[in-house]
Every structure is written in structure tokens, then in C-alpha cells.
C-alpha positions as CSV (number, residue, x, y, z in Angstrom):
1,M,0.0,0.0,0.0
2,S,2.8,2.4,0.9
3,V,4.3,1.8,-2.6
4,L,1.0,2.7,-4.2
5,V,0.7,5.9,-2.1
6,S,4.2,6.9,-3.0
7,A,3.6,6.3,-6.7
8,G,0.4,8.3,-6.5
9,A,2.2,11.1,-4.7
10,L,4.9,11.2,-7.3
11,G,2.4,11.1,-10.1
12,G,0.5,14.0,-8.5
13,G,3.7,15.8,-8.0
14,R,4.7,15.4,-11.6
15,Y,1.3,16.7,-12.7
16,Y,1.5,19.7,-10.4
17,S,5.1,20.4,-11.4
18,G,3.9,20.4,-15.0
19,E,1.2,22.9,-14.2
20,L,3.9,25.1,-12.7
21,L,6.8,24.7,-15.2
22,D,5.2,24.1,-18.6
23,P,4.7,27.5,-20.4
24,A,1.7,26.1,-22.3
25,N,-0.1,25.6,-19.0
26,A,0.4,29.3,-18.0
27,R,-1.1,30.8,-21.1
28,P,-4.5,32.3,-20.4
29,G,-7.6,30.9,-22.1
30,Y,-11.0,32.3,-22.7
31,R,-13.1,31.1,-19.8
32,E,-15.8,33.8,-19.6
33,E,-18.8,34.4,-21.8
34,V,-20.2,37.5,-23.4
35,V,-23.9,37.4,-23.1
36,S,-24.6,40.6,-25.0
37,S,-23.2,44.0,-25.7
38,T,-24.4,47.5,-26.7
39,A,-22.6,50.8,-27.3
40,G,-21.0,51.6,-24.0
41,T,-21.9,48.4,-22.1
42,V,-21.2,44.7,-22.1
43,T,-23.1,41.9,-20.3
44,L,-20.9,39.0,-19.1
45,R,-21.9,35.7,-17.5
46,E,-21.3,36.3,-13.8
47,S,-18.2,34.6,-12.2
48,S,-15.7,35.4,-9.6
49,V,-13.6,37.1,-12.3
50,T,-16.2,39.0,-14.3
51,A,-17.6,40.6,-11.1
52,L,-14.2,42.0,-10.0
53,P,-14.2,45.8,-9.5
54,G,-12.2,48.3,-11.4
55,T,-10.7,48.7,-14.9
56,W,-9.8,45.6,-16.9
57,G,-9.1,44.5,-20.4
58,L,-11.7,42.3,-22.2
59,V,-9.9,40.0,-24.6
60,W,-11.3,37.6,-27.1
61,P,-9.9,35.8,-30.2
62,G,-9.2,38.5,-32.6
63,G,-10.3,41.5,-30.5
64,S,-10.1,43.4,-27.3
65,A,-11.7,46.3,-25.4
66,E,-11.5,48.1,-22.1
67,V,-14.2,47.4,-19.4
68,G,-14.9,49.6,-16.4
69,A,-17.1,49.3,-13.4
70,V,-19.9,46.9,-12.8
71,T,-23.1,49.0,-13.4
72,G,-25.7,46.3,-12.8
73,R,-26.7,42.7,-12.6
74,S,-29.3,40.7,-14.4
75,G,-30.0,37.1,-13.3
76,D,-26.6,35.3,-13.6
77,A,-24.9,38.1,-15.6
78,V,-23.1,41.3,-14.8
79,V,-23.2,44.5,-16.8
80,R,-20.0,46.6,-17.1
81,E,-19.0,49.8,-18.8
82,L,-17.4,49.1,-22.2
83,R,-14.9,51.3,-24.0
84,G,-14.0,50.1,-27.5
85,A,-15.5,47.6,-29.9
86,A,-18.3,45.4,-28.7
87,P,-17.6,41.6,-29.0
88,P,-20.3,39.4,-30.7
89,D,-22.9,37.8,-28.4
90,G,-21.8,34.4,-27.2
91,T,-18.1,35.2,-27.6
92,R,-15.7,33.4,-25.2
93,A,-13.4,36.0,-23.6
94,R,-11.3,36.7,-20.5
95,L,-10.7,39.7,-18.3
96,D,-7.1,40.7,-18.4
97,A,-5.4,42.8,-15.7
98,A,-2.9,44.1,-18.2
99,V,-5.9,45.8,-20.0
100,W,-4.2,46.6,-23.4
101,P,-2.8,43.7,-25.4
102,T,-1.3,46.0,-28.0
103,D,1.8,48.3,-27.7
104,P,2.8,51.6,-26.1
105,R,1.7,53.8,-29.0
106,T,-1.7,52.1,-29.7
107,A,-2.6,51.7,-26.0
108,R,-1.1,54.8,-24.4
109,G,0.0,57.2,-27.1
110,L,3.7,56.7,-26.2
111,A,6.4,56.7,-28.8
112,Y,8.5,53.6,-28.6
113,E,11.1,51.5,-30.3
114,E,11.1,47.7,-30.9
115,V,14.5,46.6,-29.8
116,R,16.3,43.3,-29.5
117,I,18.1,42.2,-26.3
118,R,21.0,39.8,-26.9
119,T,20.6,37.1,-24.2
120,E,22.7,33.9,-23.8
121,L,20.0,32.0,-25.7
122,G,19.5,34.5,-28.5
123,D,17.8,37.8,-29.2
124,A,14.7,38.6,-27.1
125,P,12.3,41.4,-28.1
126,A,11.6,44.4,-25.9
127,W,9.9,47.8,-26.1
128,L,11.9,50.9,-25.3
129,V,9.9,54.0,-24.4
130,P,12.5,56.8,-24.5
131,A,12.6,59.7,-22.0
132,T,15.0,62.2,-20.7
133,S,16.6,60.6,-17.5
134,S,19.7,58.5,-17.3
135,T,17.8,56.2,-14.9
136,W,15.9,53.5,-16.9
137,V,13.1,51.3,-15.7
138,V,13.5,47.6,-16.7
139,A,10.0,46.2,-16.5
140,V,9.6,42.4,-16.0
141,H,6.2,40.7,-16.5
142,G,4.8,37.7,-14.7
143,R,4.4,34.0,-15.5
144,G,2.2,33.6,-18.5
145,G,2.0,37.3,-19.0
146,S,3.6,39.7,-21.5
147,R,5.4,43.0,-21.7
148,A,2.0,44.6,-22.0
149,E,1.8,44.5,-18.2
150,A,4.0,47.6,-18.2
151,L,1.5,49.6,-20.3
152,R,-0.6,50.5,-17.2
153,I,2.2,52.4,-15.5
154,A,4.3,53.4,-18.5
155,P,2.7,57.0,-18.8
156,V,3.6,57.7,-15.2
157,L,7.2,56.6,-15.6
158,H,7.4,58.6,-18.8
159,D,6.0,61.7,-17.1
160,L,8.8,61.3,-14.5
161,G,11.3,61.3,-17.3
162,L,12.2,57.7,-16.9
163,P,12.8,55.6,-20.0
164,V,11.1,52.2,-19.9
165,L,12.5,49.0,-21.2
166,A,9.7,46.4,-21.1
167,V,11.4,43.1,-21.6
168,T,10.6,39.5,-22.6
169,Y,12.4,36.4,-21.3
170,R,13.0,32.8,-22.3
171,N,9.8,30.9,-23.4
172,D,7.9,34.2,-24.1
173,E,6.3,34.6,-27.5
174,G,9.1,35.8,-29.8
175,A,11.9,35.1,-27.3
176,P,14.3,32.1,-27.3
177,R,13.1,28.9,-25.8
178,S,14.9,27.5,-22.8
179,P,16.9,24.4,-23.5
180,D,14.4,22.1,-21.7
181,G,11.4,24.2,-22.7
182,L,10.4,24.8,-19.1
183,Y,10.0,27.8,-16.8
184,H,12.6,28.0,-14.1
185,L,10.6,30.4,-11.9
186,G,13.4,33.0,-11.9
187,D,16.3,30.7,-11.4
188,T,17.5,31.2,-15.0
189,E,15.2,34.0,-16.3
190,W,17.2,36.5,-14.2
191,R,20.0,36.2,-16.7
192,D,17.7,37.5,-19.4
193,V,17.0,40.5,-17.2
194,E,20.7,40.9,-16.7
195,A,21.1,41.1,-20.4
196,A,18.4,43.8,-20.5
197,V,20.1,45.8,-17.8
198,R,23.4,45.6,-19.7
199,Y,21.6,46.8,-22.8
200,A,20.3,49.8,-20.9
201,L,23.7,50.6,-19.5
202,E,25.2,50.3,-23.0
203,H,22.6,52.7,-24.4
204,G,22.8,55.6,-22.1
205,A,21.5,54.5,-18.7
206,R,23.6,55.4,-15.7
207,D,21.5,53.1,-13.4
208,V,18.2,51.3,-13.4
209,V,14.9,50.7,-11.5
210,L,13.6,47.1,-11.6
211,Y,9.8,46.8,-11.8
212,G,8.4,43.3,-11.5
213,W,5.0,41.8,-11.4
214,S,4.3,38.3,-9.9
215,M,7.0,35.9,-11.1
216,G,8.7,39.0,-12.4
217,G,9.2,39.9,-8.8
218,A,10.8,36.5,-8.2
219,I,13.0,37.1,-11.2
220,A,14.0,40.5,-9.8
221,G,14.8,38.9,-6.5
222,Q,17.2,36.4,-8.1
223,F,18.8,39.2,-10.2
224,L,19.4,41.2,-7.0
225,G,21.0,38.2,-5.4
226,R,23.0,36.8,-8.2
227,S,23.8,39.3,-11.0
228,A,27.1,41.2,-11.4
229,E,25.0,44.2,-12.4
230,A,22.8,44.2,-9.2
231,D,24.6,47.2,-7.8
232,E,23.3,49.3,-10.8
233,V,19.8,49.0,-9.4
234,V,18.9,52.1,-7.4
235,A,15.3,51.1,-6.6
236,A,12.7,48.4,-7.2
237,V,9.0,48.2,-7.5
238,L,7.5,44.8,-6.9
239,D,3.8,44.3,-7.6
240,A,2.2,41.1,-6.1
241,P,5.7,39.5,-6.2
242,V,6.4,35.8,-5.6
243,V,8.2,36.3,-2.3
244,S,8.2,32.5,-1.7
245,W,7.3,29.8,-4.2
246,T,6.6,27.4,-1.4
247,R,4.0,29.7,0.1
248,T,2.6,30.4,-3.4
249,L,2.2,26.7,-4.1
250,E,0.5,26.1,-0.8
251,L,-2.1,28.8,-1.6
252,Q,-2.6,27.4,-5.1
253,S,-3.0,23.9,-3.8
254,R,-5.8,25.0,-1.5
255,N,-7.4,26.8,-4.4
256,R,-7.4,23.6,-6.5
257,G,-8.5,21.3,-3.6
258,V,-5.1,19.6,-3.7
259,P,-3.8,18.5,-0.3
260,E,-0.9,20.7,0.8
261,Q,1.1,17.5,1.5
262,F,1.6,17.4,-2.3
263,V,3.5,20.7,-2.3
264,P,6.8,19.2,-1.1
265,V,6.5,16.4,-3.6
266,A,5.7,18.9,-6.4
267,E,8.8,20.9,-5.3
268,L,10.9,17.7,-5.3
269,V,9.7,16.7,-8.8
270,A,10.1,20.3,-10.1
271,G,13.6,20.3,-8.6
272,W,14.5,17.2,-10.5
273,R,13.0,18.4,-13.8
274,A,14.3,22.0,-13.7
275,D,17.2,21.8,-11.2
276,L,15.5,24.1,-8.8
277,D,16.3,24.9,-5.1
278,F,13.0,26.3,-3.7
279,D,14.7,27.7,-0.6
280,R,16.6,30.1,-2.8
281,F,13.4,31.9,-3.8
282,D,12.4,32.7,-0.2
283,L,13.2,36.5,0.0
284,V,12.8,36.5,3.8
285,G,14.9,33.4,4.5
286,S,17.4,34.1,1.7
287,P,17.3,37.8,1.0
288,P,19.3,39.1,-2.0
289,A,22.8,40.5,-1.5
290,H,21.7,43.8,-3.0
291,R,18.7,45.3,-1.3
292,P,17.8,48.7,-2.8
293,P,14.9,50.9,-1.7
294,T,11.8,48.9,-2.7
295,L,8.1,49.7,-3.1
296,L,6.1,46.5,-2.4
297,L,2.5,46.5,-3.5
298,H,0.0,43.7,-3.1
299,G,-3.7,43.2,-3.3
300,G,-5.4,42.1,-0.2
301,A,-7.7,39.6,-2.1
302,D,-4.9,38.0,-4.1
303,G,-5.9,34.4,-4.8
304,T,-2.8,33.5,-6.8
305,V,0.2,34.7,-4.8
306,P,-0.3,35.0,-1.0
307,V,-0.4,38.5,0.3
308,E,0.7,37.1,3.7
309,A,4.2,36.5,2.2
310,S,4.5,40.2,1.2
311,R,3.3,41.2,4.7
312,E,6.0,39.0,6.2
313,L,8.7,40.5,4.0
314,A,7.6,44.0,4.9
315,T,7.8,43.1,8.6
316,A,11.2,41.4,8.3
317,A,12.7,44.1,6.0
318,P,14.1,46.4,8.7
319,G,16.0,43.5,10.3
320,L,17.3,42.6,6.9
321,G,18.6,46.0,6.2
322,W,16.2,46.3,3.3
323,P,14.3,49.7,3.0
324,V,10.9,48.4,2.0
325,R,7.7,50.6,1.7
326,Y,4.6,48.4,1.8
327,V,1.3,49.3,0.3
328,E,-1.6,46.9,0.5
329,V,-4.7,47.5,-1.6
330,P,-7.9,46.0,0.0
331,G,-10.0,43.9,-2.2
332,A,-7.6,43.9,-5.1
333,E,-6.8,40.6,-6.9
334,H,-3.5,39.3,-8.3
335,T,-1.5,42.1,-9.9
336,A,-4.7,44.2,-10.0
337,A,-3.8,46.9,-7.5
338,W,-3.7,49.4,-10.4
339,N,-7.0,48.1,-11.8
340,A,-8.8,48.6,-8.5
341,D,-7.8,52.3,-8.3
342,P,-5.5,53.5,-11.1
343,A,-5.1,57.1,-9.7
344,A,-4.2,55.9,-6.2
345,Y,-1.7,53.3,-7.5
346,E,-0.1,55.8,-9.9
347,R,0.2,58.4,-7.1
348,V,2.0,55.9,-4.8
349,V,4.4,54.8,-7.5
350,A,5.1,58.4,-8.6
351,E,5.8,59.6,-5.1
352,F,8.1,56.7,-4.3
353,L,10.2,57.1,-7.5
354,A,10.3,60.9,-7.2
355,E,11.7,60.5,-3.7
356,E,14.1,57.7,-4.3
357,V,15.2,58.3,-7.9
358,V,14.1,61.5,-9.6
359,G,14.5,63.9,-6.7
């Protein structure tokens, strides 16, 4: 019987590790349904996602629009403000925290260049939004996301005079594939960010700000701990970062109804498959060698990456010699602190960077 239990645990661990490491499993699908739409409103089948407050992108095959606040309910559907083209009735769609799946000019009216970052695996595409400062922002999206995550905050950074380099990394669309085709959760991806920082330094930057969302925060943490260029980072902004992959996996196992006892097995199997040491990702237990002033933002209702881990980092930071400013946004979901209240989010980021970098 113990052999069968062990085999079952290993099988479950391999499945769970595949959910974590395989890029195909991280790509978002279209799980929501458009019931109907008119000029200025869209009605969506109600779910825990479609009823979320704030400003979101509505994305469907071949199209996208911006949706605003929930303005009403009808049976099992919610009505939201709609800005942009109306999708056909019955369309499968998704709400996207990144809002605009386009580019800096189309989405935000910002001039930009499409540049190529030379990484150890080959060239990776990036957007460069030029500005006047010699401090550049290197923006790092999360797992399964894209450089479009940076579009929400790019106008604020541009107004501060900070050039923005929104990067891709291995296994992204258009970027090189990792040798094993798997995510390494930051353990190798940080080297692609290192290449981006070097690109910035070679093209006029004196120093950089790291801005990371979700797994982008884990990548930033590994960069700060392991890169020869870490001292060039004068500040960091981490939005709903993975502070601990173990804590994140525990939360996601509860969400899926998977016993938490499978988490160590999943870590073991993921470690075998991708040569990972999960203790290395714990920013409290294994803080990075370089700890610049950091703005840490997290939504209080995050169901993907535990807000408790960010709270613990903020509490531990003074003892770690890490100047961390923590802002928690009540009711905001994963990487959706901006979506919940764009003006408040932008004000916090602008004040932090004006104090730590611009001023």
C-alpha cells in the first residue's frame, strides 16, 4: 500500500510540477462568456472574475476592449462599462489585468522602439519607451503574461522622465526557448533581465529601476542576489511578487482542492525536472545580497500569490537592512492593485520614485 501511495504522490507531484513549469499551462484561455453588448456596455456571465471591481481588459480571439465598473446585474450576468469595440454575443473571452494587449503607442499614445536584447540563448524582443533621464526602468512581467503588463504604469514613468524597457524572457512569444522548454521560476530567467540591464547601460543608462509583477518579482529577487549588475539597481517596485514559491504553491494547492502535502512532492519533482532549489526563492529566509529601496504593492484579495508573504517581507525588512515601503490594496486581486484604483496606484508609485530616484 505504501508503494501505491508513494507512486500516487509522485504522479500527482509530476502533474502539479507540469502545471507550474510548462509554459503552455500558463497561457490564459477564454473562460468567460459575453452574453450581449451594446454601445457603451457589455453583459458577461457572472463569475468570480467578471464581477471584479475596477478597470480591466476584455480580450477575445481577434479583438479586445477596455471594461470599467460593474453597473448592474441581471440574473446570472453582470453589466459593465465598455470602451471600445463590442464583441459578438456568445463570444468566449477573458478579463485581463494588463488591460491593453497592444503596444505603447496604440494603447497609451507613447512613442516607442522595438529593440532586441542579446541574451545567452539568442535575441529577445523588448519595447523601449524613451525619455530624458539616465535612470531607466526595466519592467519584468509575470508568468504567462507579457510585456504589455507595463502599459498600465508606463505613462507615469514617462512623465517622471524615466525611459522604460519592457522586456521579454525565455519561453515568451518571440523570445528564445529555454533548453528544456520549461520555466525555471526565476532561477535562469534573471540572466535575461541581466542582459536587458546591460543593454540599458550600453545605451545611455547610468543606473536602473527594476519593476516586476508576480513571477517578475521572483526574477527581480534572483537578479538582485546573483547578478554582477545588481549594484546598478537604485530602486525596485514589486507588484504582487512571488516572495516564496513554497507559500505560493501552498495557496494554489488550496485553491485547487489539492492536499498541501503534495507541495513538497511537487517541489521535489520540479527540482528534479528543472534543477531548482526552492529555498533560494524565499526572499525573507534568503534575502538578496543587494537590497535597494523597494516599493512593495500587493492586493489584499490576491488568490494567486499570497499577500501574507509580502506582509512578512515588509515586517522582516528592517531587520534585513532592506528599505521596503509596503502598500496593500484592500479587495484587489492578483497584480490588480492598479486596476482597482489607477489614480491611487499611480500616485504611490510616482511619489516613491520621485523621492528615491528622480529627486
